[in-house]
Residue, then its C-alpha position, 0 to 999 in steps of 0.5 A: x244567897x250572895x252573889x260572888x264576883x270577880x274579873x270575868x277572865x279570871x273566872x272563866x280561867x281564861x288567864x290564871x292570875x290578876x295581871x295587876x298582882x305583881x303591880x301591888x306592893x305588899x304590906x303598907x304603901x310608903x311615900x316614894x323619896x326623891x333620890x338625893x343628887x349632889x351638885x356640881x360644887x358639892x361633887x367639887x368638894x367631894x373630889x377636892x378632899x379626895x385629892x389632898x394626901x390623907x385622903x388621895x388613895x380614896x380617889x379612884x373610888x370616888x370617880x368610878x362611882x361619880x363618873x362611871x356608871x355609878x359603881x356601887x360602893x359594894x361593887x367597888x370592894x371587888x374591882x382591881x385595876x386589871x379590871x379598869x382599861x384606861x387605853x379603851x376607856x372601859x371598866x369591866x366588871x364581872x358577874x362575881x362582882x355585880x350586884x345583879x350577878x350580871x356582867x356589864x362594862x362602864x365607860x371612863x369618860x375623859x374627866x374621869x381618866x384624868x382624875x384616874x391617872x393622877x393615881x400613882x400605883x395602878x395595880x391591886x385593888x381599887x378600894x383600900x383597907x377599912x374602905x367604909x371607915x376611910x369613907x366615912x372620914x373623906x366625906x366628913x372632911x369634905x363637909x358632909x356631916x351626915x353622908x350615911x344618913x343624907x347622902x347614901x347612893x348619892x353618888x351613884x344617883x347623881x351619876x344616873x341623874x346627870x348621865x340621863x340628861x346626856x345619853x339615852x336611857x338605853x345606855x344609861x340602864x347598861x352602864x348602871x346595870x338597872x332595870x328600865x323601870x328603876x331608872x325611871x322611878x328615880x330620874x324621870x322627874x329629876x330637876x338637874x338641867x342639861x347645862x348640870x350635866x354637862x358641867x358635871x362631867x367636865x369636872x376635872x382635876x385642873x378645874x376644881x379649886x385647891x385645898x390644902x396639901x394636894x396631889x401635884x397635876x401630873x399624869x402619870x404614864x398610861x400602861x397600854 
């Protein structure tokens, strides 16, 4: 007769399940792909284009996604200016606004604050009507011909990559609303340097080259 073998603790019912089962994905295994991260020059190109008159109402959404916790596009569409506290330097997302349904606060770094202060009317929704279509036009004008195919989530991944070089991972997890496992999987092998990260968060309205008719560099009043 055949002899059936199995892991001893499982057969003796000392534990009720194989602890490694949850680590084995169902179905066909797929090669893990590296995340797409914007270079410093690509980030500047995106922001330069967002500062033109044609796209200026998209600038806040671009800035929040690039520099403030990598806020997701679907989360941006649920945000209002009332959720953005420039004086305190925080963006507050409640459970109804986040993908994970968990409340979180994202820091607003100094460079992002400078960009956000350029927006003339800081009230109402963060994103304009037809946001997805308008954003795709912005990406095209900024030189990204296949954003959805080649750069999907690139703004969020750029934040995660560069922030991980400057902060401990616990802080980045809190900012992005990811699990430590997701963060480790995406950003552990990043080739970005500390100098790249410092340059990324040093991008301001005054150090990107002009492009066409841009928003005048005058800071709006900060409402306390």
